[in-house]
C-alpha positions as CSV (number, residue, x, y, z in Angstrom):
1,M,-32.1,-26.4,63.6
2,K,-33.9,-23.1,62.8
3,T,-37.5,-23.3,61.2
4,A,-40.0,-20.7,60.6
5,L,-43.6,-20.3,59.5
6,L,-44.6,-16.9,58.2
7,V,-48.2,-16.0,57.6
8,G,-49.7,-13.0,55.9
9,C,-53.3,-12.3,55.4
10,N,-54.5,-9.3,53.3
11,Y,-58.1,-10.6,52.9
12,P,-58.4,-9.4,49.4
13,N,-62.0,-8.5,48.0
14,T,-63.4,-8.4,51.5
15,P,-64.8,-5.4,53.6
16,Y,-61.7,-5.8,56.0
17,E,-58.9,-6.0,53.3
18,L,-55.5,-4.9,54.4
19,K,-52.5,-3.9,52.2
20,G,-49.3,-4.5,54.2
21,C,-49.4,-8.1,55.6
22,I,-47.8,-9.9,52.5
23,N,-45.1,-7.3,52.4
24,D,-44.6,-7.9,56.0
25,V,-43.9,-11.7,55.7
26,H,-41.5,-11.1,52.7
27,A,-39.6,-8.6,54.7
28,M,-39.5,-10.9,57.7
29,R,-38.3,-13.7,55.5
30,D,-35.4,-11.5,54.1
31,V,-34.4,-10.5,57.7
32,I,-34.2,-14.1,59.1
33,L,-32.4,-15.4,55.9
34,K,-29.8,-12.6,55.8
35,R,-29.2,-11.8,59.5
36,F,-30.2,-15.0,61.4
37,N,-29.0,-17.7,59.0
38,F,-32.2,-19.6,58.6
39,D,-32.2,-22.1,55.8
40,P,-34.6,-21.3,53.0
41,Q,-35.8,-24.8,52.9
42,H,-37.0,-24.5,56.5
43,V,-38.9,-21.3,56.1
44,E,-42.5,-21.7,55.0
45,L,-44.7,-18.7,53.7
46,I,-48.4,-19.0,53.6
47,T,-50.2,-16.0,52.2
48,D,-53.4,-15.1,50.4
49,E,-51.6,-13.3,47.7
50,P,-52.5,-14.2,44.0
51,G,-51.0,-17.5,42.9
52,S,-50.4,-18.8,46.4
53,L,-50.4,-22.6,46.6
54,K,-51.6,-22.7,50.1
55,M,-54.0,-20.3,51.6
56,P,-53.7,-19.0,55.2
57,T,-56.7,-20.9,56.6
58,R,-56.8,-22.0,60.1
59,A,-56.3,-25.7,59.0
60,N,-53.2,-24.8,57.0
61,I,-51.7,-22.5,59.6
62,M,-52.3,-25.0,62.5
63,A,-50.9,-27.9,60.3
64,G,-47.8,-25.8,59.6
65,L,-47.2,-25.1,63.3
66,A,-48.0,-28.7,64.4
67,K,-45.4,-29.9,61.8
68,M,-42.8,-27.5,63.0
69,V,-43.4,-28.3,66.7
70,K,-43.5,-32.1,66.1
71,A,-40.1,-32.0,64.3
72,A,-38.5,-29.8,66.9
73,K,-35.5,-31.2,68.9
74,E,-33.8,-30.0,72.0
75,G,-32.0,-26.7,71.3
76,D,-34.0,-25.9,68.1
77,I,-35.1,-22.3,67.2
78,L,-38.7,-21.9,66.0
79,L,-40.4,-18.7,64.7
80,F,-44.0,-18.1,64.0
81,H,-44.8,-14.7,62.4
82,F,-48.4,-13.6,61.8
83,S,-49.4,-10.4,60.0
84,G,-53.1,-9.8,59.7
85,H,-56.2,-9.1,61.7
86,G,-56.7,-9.8,65.4
87,V,-59.8,-10.0,67.6
88,E,-60.6,-9.8,71.3
89,A,-63.5,-11.6,72.8
90,D,-65.2,-11.8,76.3
91,M,-65.4,-15.5,76.8
92,K,-66.4,-15.2,80.4
93,P,-67.4,-12.1,82.5
94,G,-64.2,-10.1,83.2
95,Q,-62.1,-12.4,80.9
96,K,-60.9,-11.2,77.5
97,D,-59.2,-13.6,75.2
98,D,-57.1,-12.8,72.1
99,A,-57.2,-14.5,68.7
100,I,-55.7,-14.1,65.2
101,V,-58.0,-14.2,62.2
102,P,-57.1,-16.6,59.4
103,C,-58.5,-15.9,55.9
104,D,-61.4,-18.3,56.6
105,L,-62.3,-16.5,59.8
106,N,-61.7,-19.8,61.8
107,L,-60.1,-18.2,64.7
108,I,-56.8,-19.3,66.4
109,Y,-56.9,-18.4,70.0
110,D,-54.3,-17.9,72.7
111,V,-55.1,-21.3,74.1
112,D,-54.3,-23.0,70.8
113,I,-50.8,-21.4,70.8
114,R,-50.3,-22.4,74.4
115,H,-51.2,-26.1,73.5
116,L,-48.5,-26.1,70.9
117,I,-45.8,-24.7,73.2
118,Q,-46.6,-27.3,75.8
119,Q,-45.5,-30.0,73.3
120,L,-42.0,-28.6,72.8
121,P,-38.9,-30.5,73.9
122,K,-36.9,-28.7,76.7
123,E,-34.6,-25.9,75.7
124,T,-36.5,-25.3,72.5
125,S,-36.9,-21.6,71.7
126,F,-40.3,-20.8,70.2
127,T,-40.7,-17.2,69.2
128,I,-44.1,-15.6,68.1
129,V,-44.1,-12.2,66.4
130,S,-47.7,-11.2,65.9
131,D,-48.5,-8.0,64.0
132,S,-52.3,-7.9,64.7
133,C,-54.6,-6.0,66.8
134,H,-55.2,-7.3,70.4
135,S,-52.1,-9.5,70.1
136,G,-50.7,-8.9,73.6
137,G,-51.3,-12.0,75.6
138,L,-51.5,-14.2,72.5
139,I,-49.7,-17.0,74.4
140,D,-52.2,-17.8,77.2
141,K,-50.9,-17.2,80.6
142,E,-47.4,-16.1,79.5
143,K,-45.5,-13.8,81.9
144,E,-45.6,-10.1,80.9
145,Q,-42.2,-8.4,80.7
146,I,-43.2,-5.2,78.8
147,G,-46.9,-4.4,78.7
148,P,-49.6,-2.1,79.8
149,H,-47.7,-0.8,82.8
150,S,-45.4,1.1,80.4
151,T,-48.0,2.2,78.0
152,L,-48.7,5.9,77.5
153,R,-51.6,7.0,75.5
154,G,-51.0,9.7,72.8
155,I,-52.5,11.2,69.7
156,A,-54.6,9.2,67.2
157,P,-53.0,7.6,64.3
158,S,-52.7,9.6,61.1
159,V,-54.9,9.0,58.0
160,D,-52.3,6.9,56.3
161,A,-52.9,4.0,58.7
162,Q,-55.7,1.4,58.9
163,K,-56.3,-0.6,62.0
164,R,-55.6,-4.3,61.8
165,G,-58.7,-5.3,63.9
166,I,-61.9,-6.9,63.0
167,S,-65.1,-6.8,65.0
168,L,-66.8,-9.8,66.3
169,E,-69.9,-8.6,64.5
170,S,-68.0,-8.8,61.2
171,I,-66.8,-12.3,61.8
172,H,-70.2,-13.4,62.8
173,Q,-71.7,-11.9,59.7
174,G,-69.0,-13.6,57.5
175,L,-69.7,-16.9,59.1
176,Q,-73.4,-16.6,58.7
177,T,-72.9,-15.9,54.9
178,A,-70.7,-19.1,54.8
179,A,-73.2,-21.1,56.6
180,N,-76.1,-20.0,54.2
181,V,-73.9,-21.1,51.2
182,I,-73.4,-24.4,52.8
183,N,-77.1,-24.8,53.6
184,A,-78.0,-23.8,50.1
185,A,-75.8,-26.6,48.8
186,S,-76.8,-29.2,51.5
187,D,-77.9,-31.7,48.9
188,V,-74.5,-31.9,47.4
189,L,-72.5,-31.3,50.6
190,R,-74.7,-33.6,52.6
191,T,-74.5,-31.3,55.6
192,T,-76.2,-28.3,57.1
193,V,-75.2,-25.6,59.7
194,T,-77.7,-24.6,62.3
195,F,-78.1,-21.2,63.7
196,S,-78.4,-20.1,67.3
197,T,-80.0,-16.8,68.4
198,G,-80.1,-17.2,72.2
199,L,-76.4,-17.1,72.9
200,D,-74.1,-14.1,73.2
201,I,-72.0,-13.3,70.0
202,V,-68.9,-15.2,71.1
203,N,-70.8,-18.4,71.6
204,R,-72.8,-17.8,68.4
205,I,-69.5,-17.5,66.6
206,G,-68.3,-20.7,68.2
207,H,-71.6,-22.5,67.3
208,L,-71.2,-21.5,63.6
209,L,-67.5,-22.4,63.5
210,T,-68.2,-25.8,64.9
211,G,-71.0,-26.2,62.5
212,I,-68.8,-25.3,59.4
213,F,-65.5,-26.8,60.4
214,R,-66.6,-29.6,62.8
215,D,-63.6,-30.6,65.0
216,N,-61.2,-28.2,63.3
217,V,-61.9,-25.3,65.6
218,S,-60.1,-23.7,68.4
219,L,-59.8,-25.3,71.8
220,K,-61.5,-22.3,73.1
221,F,-64.7,-23.8,71.9
222,R,-63.8,-27.3,73.2
223,P,-63.2,-26.4,76.8
224,S,-62.9,-30.0,77.8
225,Q,-59.6,-30.1,75.9
226,E,-58.0,-26.9,77.1
227,P,-54.5,-27.4,78.3
228,R,-53.3,-27.7,81.8
229,S,-52.2,-24.9,84.1
230,L,-49.0,-23.2,83.0
231,T,-45.5,-22.1,84.2
232,E,-43.9,-18.9,83.0
233,D,-41.0,-20.6,81.2
234,E,-42.6,-21.5,77.9
235,G,-42.8,-19.5,74.8
236,I,-41.7,-15.9,73.7
237,L,-44.3,-13.5,72.4
238,L,-43.4,-10.1,70.7
239,S,-46.8,-8.6,70.1
240,G,-47.5,-5.6,67.8
241,C,-49.6,-4.0,70.6
242,Q,-51.1,-4.5,74.1
243,A,-54.2,-6.7,74.2
244,D,-56.5,-3.8,74.4
245,E,-54.9,-1.9,71.6
246,L,-54.8,-1.8,67.8
247,S,-51.9,-2.5,65.4
248,L,-51.7,-0.3,62.3
249,D,-51.5,-1.2,58.6
250,L,-49.6,1.7,56.9
251,E,-50.2,3.0,53.4
252,P,-47.2,3.2,51.1
253,S,-45.2,6.4,51.9
254,D,-41.8,7.8,52.4
255,K,-42.1,6.5,56.1
256,T,-42.1,3.0,54.9
257,Q,-39.9,3.3,51.8
258,G,-42.9,3.4,49.4
259,K,-44.4,0.0,50.5
260,A,-47.6,-0.8,52.5
261,H,-46.5,-2.5,55.8
262,G,-47.6,-3.2,59.3
263,A,-46.2,-0.5,61.7
264,F,-44.8,-3.2,64.0
265,T,-43.2,-5.4,61.4
266,Y,-41.7,-2.6,59.5
267,S,-40.3,-1.1,62.6
268,L,-38.9,-4.4,63.9
269,Q,-37.1,-5.3,60.7
270,K,-35.8,-1.8,60.4
271,I,-34.3,-1.9,63.9
272,I,-32.7,-5.3,63.1
273,N,-31.3,-4.2,59.8
274,E,-29.7,-1.1,61.3
275,T,-28.2,-2.8,64.4
276,N,-24.9,-4.5,64.5
277,G,-24.6,-7.2,67.1
278,A,-27.4,-8.9,69.2
279,L,-30.5,-7.3,70.8
280,T,-32.2,-9.1,73.5
281,N,-36.0,-9.6,73.2
282,K,-36.6,-6.8,75.7
283,Q,-34.1,-4.5,74.0
284,L,-35.7,-5.2,70.6
285,V,-39.2,-4.5,71.8
286,M,-38.3,-1.2,73.5
287,N,-36.5,0.0,70.4
288,V,-39.5,-1.0,68.3
289,R,-41.7,1.0,70.5
290,D,-39.5,4.0,70.0
291,E,-39.4,3.5,66.3
292,I,-43.2,3.3,66.0
293,T,-43.5,6.5,68.0
294,S,-41.0,8.2,65.7
295,L,-43.1,7.3,62.8
296,G,-45.9,9.4,64.4
297,F,-48.1,6.6,65.9
298,H,-48.5,7.2,69.6
299,E,-51.3,4.6,70.5
300,Q,-49.5,1.4,69.5
301,H,-47.2,-0.1,72.2
302,P,-45.5,-3.4,71.3
303,C,-45.2,-5.8,74.2
304,L,-43.2,-8.7,75.4
305,Y,-44.4,-11.8,77.1
306,C,-41.9,-14.5,78.1
307,S,-39.9,-15.8,81.1
308,D,-37.4,-13.6,83.0
309,K,-34.6,-15.6,81.4
310,N,-35.9,-15.1,77.8
311,A,-36.4,-11.4,78.3
312,H,-32.7,-11.0,78.4
313,T,-31.9,-13.6,75.7
314,A,-31.0,-12.6,72.2
315,F,-33.9,-12.4,69.7
316,L,-34.1,-15.8,68.0
317,A,-31.3,-16.8,70.4
318,T,-28.8,-15.8,67.7
319,I,-26.1,-13.2,67.2
320,P,-27.0,-11.7,63.8
321,T,-24.7,-11.8,60.8
322,P,-22.8,-8.4,60.8
323,L,-24.1,-5.8,58.6
324,A,-22.4,-5.3,55.2
325,L,-20.5,-2.0,55.2
326,P,-21.3,0.2,52.3
327,M,-18.4,0.6,49.9
328,I,-18.2,4.3,50.7
329,K,-17.0,3.5,54.2
330,E,-13.8,2.5,52.6
331,L,-13.0,6.1,52.0
332,V,-10.1,7.3,54.2
333,H,-11.9,10.5,55.6
334,N,-15.5,10.0,56.7
335,K,-17.8,12.7,57.8
336,K,-20.5,11.4,60.2
337,A,-23.2,13.2,62.2
338,V,-25.9,12.6,64.8
339,L,-28.6,15.3,64.8
340,V,-31.2,15.4,67.6
341,G,-34.3,17.5,67.9
342,C,-36.7,17.3,71.0
343,N,-39.9,19.3,70.8
344,Y,-41.5,17.4,73.8
345,P,-45.0,17.2,72.1
346,K,-48.0,16.8,74.4
347,T,-46.1,17.9,77.6
348,P,-46.0,21.1,79.6
349,Y,-42.4,21.7,78.3
350,N,-43.2,21.6,74.5
351,L,-41.0,23.6,72.2
352,K,-41.8,24.4,68.5
353,G,-38.6,25.0,66.7
354,C,-36.3,22.1,67.5
355,I,-37.2,19.8,64.7
356,N,-37.1,22.7,62.2
357,D,-33.6,23.3,63.6
358,V,-32.5,19.8,62.7
359,E,-33.8,20.0,59.2
360,N,-32.0,23.4,58.6
361,I,-28.7,21.9,60.1
362,R,-29.0,18.8,58.0
363,R,-29.4,20.8,54.9
364,L,-26.5,23.1,56.0
365,I,-24.0,20.2,56.6
366,M,-25.0,18.4,53.4
367,K,-24.8,21.4,51.1
368,R,-21.9,23.3,52.7
369,F,-19.8,20.7,54.3
370,N,-20.5,17.7,51.9
371,F,-21.8,15.3,54.5
372,D,-23.6,12.2,52.9
373,R,-27.2,11.7,54.0
374,Q,-26.5,8.0,54.7
375,F,-24.0,9.0,57.4
376,I,-26.3,11.4,59.2
377,K,-28.3,9.8,62.0
378,V,-31.4,11.9,62.8
379,L,-33.4,11.4,66.0
380,T,-36.5,13.5,66.6
381,D,-39.7,13.1,68.7
382,N,-41.9,13.7,65.8
383,Y,-41.5,12.0,62.4
384,I,-39.5,13.8,59.6
385,P,-38.2,11.9,56.6
386,G,-35.0,10.0,57.5
387,S,-35.6,10.1,61.2
388,W,-33.9,7.1,62.8
389,A,-35.4,6.8,66.2
390,M,-37.0,8.6,69.3
391,P,-34.3,10.8,71.0
392,T,-34.3,8.9,74.3
393,G,-31.2,9.0,76.4
394,I,-30.1,5.6,75.6
395,K,-30.8,6.1,71.8
396,I,-28.8,9.3,71.7
397,K,-25.9,7.7,73.5
398,S,-25.9,4.6,71.5
399,A,-25.7,6.7,68.3
400,L,-22.9,8.8,69.8
401,Y,-20.9,5.9,71.0
402,E,-21.3,4.0,67.7
403,M,-20.0,7.2,65.9
404,V,-17.0,7.6,68.2
405,Q,-16.0,4.0,68.5
406,T,-15.9,3.6,64.8
407,A,-14.0,6.7,64.1
408,R,-10.6,6.7,62.4
409,P,-7.9,9.2,62.1
410,G,-9.1,11.9,59.6
411,D,-12.8,11.6,60.4
412,V,-15.0,14.6,61.0
413,L,-17.7,13.8,63.6
414,F,-20.6,16.2,64.4
415,F,-23.2,16.1,67.1
416,Y,-26.0,18.7,67.1
417,F,-28.8,18.9,69.7
418,S,-31.7,21.3,69.9
419,G,-34.0,21.0,72.9
420,H,-34.1,21.6,76.6
421,G,-31.0,21.8,78.8
422,T,-30.7,21.7,82.6
423,A,-28.3,22.3,85.4
424,V,-27.6,19.4,87.7
425,P,-26.7,20.3,91.3
426,V,-23.6,18.7,92.6
427,L,-22.8,19.0,96.3
428,K,-19.6,17.4,97.7
429,P,-18.6,17.6,101.4
430,G,-16.4,20.7,102.1
431,Q,-17.1,22.2,98.6
432,P,-19.6,24.8,97.5
433,L,-22.7,23.9,95.5
434,R,-21.8,23.3,91.8
435,L,-24.3,23.2,88.8
436,D,-23.2,20.9,86.0
437,E,-24.6,21.0,82.5
438,A,-26.9,18.4,80.8
439,I,-29.1,18.0,77.8
440,V,-32.6,16.6,78.3
441,P,-33.7,13.8,75.9
442,C,-37.4,13.2,75.4
443,D,-37.5,10.5,78.2
444,F,-35.6,12.9,80.7
445,N,-32.8,10.4,80.9
446,L,-30.3,13.2,81.2
447,I,-26.9,13.2,79.2
448,T,-24.4,15.3,81.1
449,D,-21.0,16.9,80.7
450,V,-19.3,13.9,82.1
451,D,-20.8,11.6,79.4
452,F,-19.5,14.0,76.6
453,R,-16.1,14.0,78.3
454,D,-16.2,10.2,78.2
455,L,-16.9,10.3,74.5
456,V,-14.2,12.7,73.8
457,N,-11.7,10.7,75.7
458,Q,-12.3,7.8,73.4
459,L,-11.4,9.5,70.2
460,P,-8.5,8.5,68.0
461,E,-5.8,11.0,67.1
462,K,-6.6,13.5,64.4
463,V,-10.4,13.3,64.7
464,N,-12.5,16.5,64.6
465,F,-15.4,16.0,67.1
466,T,-17.6,19.0,67.2
467,I,-20.7,19.5,69.4
468,L,-23.2,22.3,68.7
469,S,-25.8,22.5,71.4
470,D,-28.8,24.9,71.0
471,S,-30.1,24.4,74.6
472,C,-30.0,26.3,77.8
473,H,-27.0,25.8,80.1
474,S,-25.0,24.3,77.2
475,G,-21.8,26.1,77.9
476,G,-19.4,23.8,79.5
477,L,-21.1,20.7,78.1
478,I,-17.8,18.9,77.7
479,D,-16.6,18.5,81.2
480,K,-13.3,20.4,81.8
481,E,-12.9,21.6,78.1
482,K,-10.9,24.7,77.8
483,E,-13.0,28.0,77.5
484,Q,-11.9,30.2,74.5
485,I,-14.9,32.4,74.2
486,G,-17.1,32.5,77.3
487,P,-18.7,34.7,80.0
488,N,-15.8,37.1,80.1
489,T,-16.8,38.5,76.7
490,L,-20.5,38.7,77.4
491,R,-22.4,41.4,75.4
492,K,-26.0,42.0,76.5
493,G,-28.8,42.7,74.1
494,E,-32.4,43.5,74.9
495,K,-34.9,40.6,74.5
496,S,-37.3,40.9,71.6
497,L,-40.2,39.5,73.7
498,E,-42.8,39.3,70.9
499,C,-40.7,36.6,69.0
500,I,-39.7,34.4,72.0
501,T,-41.9,31.5,72.5
502,R,-40.0,30.1,75.6
503,G,-36.6,29.4,77.0
504,K,-35.1,26.0,76.2
505,S,-34.7,24.9,79.9
506,I,-36.2,22.6,82.4
507,E,-35.3,23.1,85.9
508,F,-33.7,20.0,87.5
509,H,-36.1,19.7,90.4
510,V,-38.8,19.4,87.8
511,I,-37.1,16.5,86.2
512,H,-36.4,15.0,89.6
513,D,-40.1,15.2,90.4
514,I,-41.1,13.6,87.2
515,I,-38.9,10.6,87.8
516,D,-40.1,10.3,91.4
517,L,-43.8,10.5,90.2
518,V,-43.7,7.8,87.6
519,S,-41.3,5.3,89.2
520,D,-42.1,3.2,92.3
521,A,-38.4,2.4,92.6
522,A,-37.7,6.1,92.8
523,H,-40.0,6.5,95.8
524,Q,-37.7,4.1,97.7
525,A,-34.6,6.0,96.7
526,T,-32.4,7.9,99.2
527,N,-30.6,10.1,96.6
528,I,-30.9,11.4,93.1
529,A,-28.5,8.7,91.6
530,E,-30.7,6.0,93.0
531,Q,-33.8,7.5,91.6
532,F,-32.3,7.5,88.1
533,F,-31.0,3.8,88.7
534,G,-34.5,2.8,89.8
535,F,-36.3,4.2,86.8
536,F,-33.8,3.8,83.8
537,G,-31.3,1.1,85.1
538,R,-27.8,1.5,86.4
539,N,-26.0,1.0,83.1
540,I,-28.2,3.3,81.2
541,V,-28.1,6.5,83.2
542,S,-25.5,9.2,82.9
543,L,-22.0,8.7,84.3
544,K,-22.8,11.8,86.5
545,F,-25.0,9.4,88.6
546,N,-22.8,6.3,88.4
547,H,-19.8,7.2,90.5
548,E,-18.2,3.8,90.3
549,A,-18.3,3.6,86.5
550,A,-17.1,7.3,86.2
551,K,-14.1,6.4,88.5
552,Q,-13.2,3.3,86.5
553,K,-13.1,5.5,83.3
554,G,-10.9,8.1,85.0
555,L,-13.6,10.9,84.8
556,L,-13.4,12.0,88.5
557,D,-11.6,15.2,89.5
558,L,-10.4,16.2,86.1
559,Q,-8.8,19.6,85.6
560,P,-9.5,21.9,82.5
561,H,-7.2,20.8,79.7
562,E,-6.9,20.8,75.9
563,D,-7.9,17.8,73.7
564,K,-9.9,16.9,70.7
565,G,-13.3,18.1,71.7
566,I,-15.0,21.2,70.3
567,L,-18.1,22.6,71.9
568,V,-20.0,25.5,70.2
569,S,-22.8,26.2,72.8
570,G,-25.9,28.3,72.3
571,C,-25.4,30.2,75.4
572,E,-23.1,30.4,78.5
573,A,-23.5,27.7,81.3
574,Y,-25.8,29.9,83.3
575,E,-27.8,31.5,80.5
576,T,-30.9,30.7,78.5
577,S,-31.3,29.7,74.8
578,F,-34.5,30.7,73.2
579,D,-37.1,29.0,71.0
580,V,-38.4,31.8,68.8
581,V,-40.7,32.5,65.9
582,L,-39.2,34.4,63.0
583,N,-41.2,35.4,59.9
584,G,-43.9,33.0,60.9
585,N,-41.6,30.0,61.4
586,F,-40.3,28.5,64.6
587,Y,-36.5,28.0,65.3
588,G,-33.8,28.1,67.9
589,A,-32.4,31.6,67.9
590,F,-28.9,30.3,68.0
591,T,-29.3,27.7,65.2
592,D,-31.0,30.3,63.1
593,A,-27.9,32.6,63.7
594,V,-25.5,29.8,62.8
595,V,-27.4,29.1,59.5
596,K,-27.3,32.8,58.6
597,V,-23.5,33.0,59.3
598,F,-22.9,30.4,56.4
599,M,-25.3,32.1,53.9
600,G,-22.6,34.7,52.9
601,G,-20.9,32.3,50.4
602,D,-18.4,29.5,50.4
603,V,-15.6,31.2,52.4
604,K,-14.3,28.9,55.2
605,I,-15.2,30.1,58.6
606,S,-13.2,29.2,61.8
607,N,-14.7,28.0,65.0
608,K,-13.8,31.3,66.5
609,D,-15.4,33.4,63.8
610,L,-18.6,31.3,63.8
611,V,-19.2,32.0,67.5
612,T,-18.4,35.8,67.3
613,K,-20.6,36.2,64.1
614,A,-23.4,34.3,65.7
615,R,-23.1,36.5,68.8
616,D,-23.4,39.6,66.6
617,I,-26.5,38.3,64.8
618,L,-28.2,37.5,68.1
619,K,-27.3,40.9,69.5
620,Q,-28.6,42.6,66.4
621,N,-31.9,40.7,66.8
622,G,-32.2,41.7,70.4
623,F,-31.5,38.4,72.1
624,D,-29.8,38.3,75.5
625,Q,-28.0,35.1,74.6
626,T,-24.3,34.6,74.3
627,P,-22.9,31.7,72.3
628,C,-19.5,30.2,73.7
629,L,-16.6,28.2,72.4
630,Y,-14.8,25.6,74.3
631,C,-11.8,23.9,72.5
632,S,-8.0,23.7,72.3
633,N,-5.9,26.7,71.2
634,A,-5.2,24.8,68.0
635,D,-8.9,24.3,67.2
636,L,-9.8,27.9,68.1
637,D,-8.8,29.1,64.6
638,A,-9.4,25.8,62.8
639,D,-12.1,25.6,60.2
640,F,-15.6,24.8,61.5
641,L,-16.1,21.0,60.6
642,G,-12.8,20.9,59.0
643,E,-10.4,18.0,58.8
644,V,-7.6,17.8,61.4
645,A,-4.2,18.7,59.8
């Protein structure tokens, strides 16, 4: 059986009021009913919204949890979702403990959650999703799987976000007010609450809570009843942030489809609703991290605490119901696109024009080539409306493989990349040093020419798959694709230095050093491949570094040949693409030229004409940058982004 308790506290008419928590629990309810097959009769909502029959007090929350745990049988799946304020307290010197804050301020601590988990039958899954500040570690002593070791500090949250944290001082003040009311009515209530001034604030809070609520307080304030020592195998916690961080309450905006939400809950349900198939708990948390960052919030890092086994178990131990396909997908000819822009903000390699490039290309393919917005997947490392996720290596490849593996004859597929490129050194015994092409995602998990060759090899017949890459070393990005317009037709221009901000290239040794610096596993490695395996995982890195997988796919020792792939590159394999400022705006020089080629009207333009016209525009503007074309003879004169005859 599957049961859930969903709790949302907006704390209306208080100094610490939030706006998105009730929306969160309703969104979570929709997700578990539609995707995870929960029975509505076994899903309880407790909120402080107007008209609520049961308020989210500690007593009501704990009673709901106790009822759920008591009824659990072996193999059951339990879910507790909390959206509201959290608090962190120093109970002992050097020991910080985490708690959620019910609407009556009667705290529920990590030790209370642990006490419940210890009562579960064996093989019972109990998942906690907490969208509150300081929620990392909310199950006392649970093993950390994704936590502060992978947290990177960034910029402060924007003004359209409020922190879901409440200070101990505010809680103490609220409890003092409640105690004064009780004491004023002591003749009727036949009880009083005493105040203590000689203790630290945490113990003063505990003293007030005990005076107001008697025995209905946290085990944290009844240490003689704290649970036993623990193993790592009980409970699963997906926390909205690390224990020393803050979760964010977002104002209604286009980022959240016009509703107030918690950044964590909104991102979690968005990832689930956009993913066919199961995600493990670990995969889900990592994807949600990326989504929160893509919204523009760099100081909130969701975490995962559970056993090693549960880290790799599907979220809610369930394969979700497949997504309903929109009716438009029944059309015979679909046009689909993946657009990626990496500006690498807050790094020494930052660019300025790549996200502008994505916006311009998106407008172009929608207006000129009739792509539907819902079939355009955008990945950028700074939020723009419609952005799907952070452009990490695994996210970009996931989007590409999904697009290719769902393609049917007659489809038109388009991949656009604006960002850094690099040249990967390849040295084989008895052969000269070779440099192979790669694009650089925001996490430096390279996607190489071999990966694009693998994608092209999976295409059905009569599918147009066009790659347009505005990055350095992008010529030859589809391994062994036939060159049609390349270095043999170079025409040099003179660089217009005043408009160039930087070349779109990171040297491979720099990427190598970064991976080596941040990964302990990499320090143990004996070669480049092992370094990438150690940091990203063997099944996540490029096929360039996974010789066995590439061999199984037949990708080794290929010869140049013709097939269905079309590569329009911003430069030749050994050249530089430029990030420039034109008329006060930042763009990729090549992308700007492509857009200008199509400004002349609705006349169809072939792949060959696009590249030659873009070359002319770049030369006229003084750029020493030579776009190239790699494709079959048949595609040379075919319409750019046209259907295959």
